[in-house]
N, C-alpha and C positions, 0 to 999 in steps of 0.2 A: 356081105357081112365083113369080109376082110377090108373093104374100103372104110367102113365105119371104125373098125379097130385101128386101122392105120391112122385115121384122122385123130382119134382119141389119143393114140400113142404120141402123135406129133404134138398135140396140145399139152399132154403131160410133160413131154421132153422140154417144150418151150417154158412151161411153168417151173420145172426143176432148174433149168438154166437161169431163168430170171431170179428164182429164189437164191441160187448160188451167188448171183451178182449182188443181191440184197444183203446176203450174209457177209460177203466181202466188205461191203460198206459198213455194216454193223460192227465189224471187228476192227475198223479203222480207229486210231487213237481218239479222234474227235467224237465219233459216235459213241465209243465205249465210255468216254468221260462225260457225255451229255452236253456237248457244245453245239448249239444250233439245231436246225430242223433236219439236217441230213441224217439218214439212217433208216432203220426198220422200225415200224410202228404197228400197233394193234389199235384199230379204231372201234369204238363201241357206241351204239346208240339204240334207244328204244323206238322201234318202228311201230306202225299201227297194230300189227298182229303179233310181233315178237321182238326180242332183243336181237340186234344184228352185230356181227363181229366181222371186221374186214381187215386183213393184213395189207399194209401199204409200205412201199419203200420209196424214199426220196433220195435219189442218187445224185452224185456230183454232175454238174453240167445241166441241171434242170430236168432230168429224166425222172418220171414218176411211174411206178408199177403198183397196181392194185389187183388183188386176187379175190374174186367173188366166188360163190358157190358154182361149180361147173354145171350142175343141174339145178336150174332155177324153177321154183314153183310159178305157175302162171298167175298173173294178175287177172282180175275179171275182164273178159273180152279178149285176152291174148291167148295164142295157141300154147298148148302144153304137150309134152315136156319141151323145155327150152334149154339149150346148152350154151353157156357163156364162156368166152375165152378170157384169159387174163387181160386186164386192162393196161394199156400203155399210153403215156401222155407226157405232159410237161408240168413243172412246178416252178414257182418263182416268188420272190418277196416284193410285194407292192410298195409304193412310196409311203403308205401309212404303216408299214411294218408287218401287215398281215401276210400270211402265206396263202397263195392261190394255187390250187391243183385242179387240173382237168385231165381225165383219162377217157379213152375210147375202147370199147369191147365189141367183138362180133357176137351175134346170136345166131344159132342154127337149130334146126329140128333134129330129131333123133337119128336121121340118116346123114347128118352132116351138111345138109343143104342150107345155105345162108337164108335167114328170114328177116334179118334186120341188124340193128346195132343199138348200143346204148352209150350215153355220155354221162359221166359222173363228175360233177364239179363241186369243189369244196373250198371254203375259206376258213383258215385256222389262225388263231392267235397262239404264239409260242410263249410259254412261261419258263424262263430260264432257271427260276428258283426250284420249281418242282419238276422240270424237264418233261413237261406235258404239252399237249395241244388241245385246244377246245375250239369249237366252231359250228358251222352250219354247212348243209349241202343241198344240191339239187340233182336229181336223177331224171334222165329223159330217155325213153325208148323210142326208136325210130323204125319205120318200115324201110324196106330197101330203097324206095323212091324218096326217102327223106321226110315223109310225113310223120308228125308226132303221134305216137300211139298211146303213151302214158307218161305221166310225170309224178314225182313225189319230192317232198322237201322235208328237212328236219333241221331243227336249231339246237339240238342237244348232243352234238358229237363230242366225244372225249377220247383222246389217244394217249397211250403210254408207250414208251420206247421198249423195244425188245432188247433185253440186256443179255450179255454173255453170262451164263451161269456155270460156275466151275463144277466139274464132275469129280467127286472124291475117288 
C-alpha cells in the first residue's frame, strides 16, 4: 500500500511542479496580454460519450504539458481502472503557421504497474484577434510492446487562454 501511495504522491508532486511552471509562463507579459500561443490553455471538445476538458501549457523552448484525468475510464477492451500521468512533449509552429503539439503519457494499473502509454497529437490554428486556438487531434493508446490498442480523433477542439483573474 505504501508503494502505491508513494507513486501517487510522486505523480501529484510532478503535476503540481509542472502546473507551477505553466503558471509562471501564464504570468509572463506576453501570455498575460495574449501574444502568440505560449501560455496556459483550456481545451474543450465534444467526445463520443461526453465533453472533455484538458488543461495544456505551451512553454518557451517548445515544451508542452497536458494534464488529463489521473484515473481514466476504460475504453471497450482496455483494462480498468487506468491511471494516466501528466503528458509531456513538444510543440512548434509549422511552415503553414499551424501549431503542432505532441505529448506522451504513461498508463499504469491501480498498483502502479506500467501497462502502456498514450500519445496525444493536435494541430491548432491560433486566432490573434480572439486569442483562441481551434483544431483537431488524434489520441493513440499503446501496449508496453508498442502495439496500438485504441485510437480516437476529433476535429472540434477549441481552446481559451487561462487568464490572470484579480482577486479583490
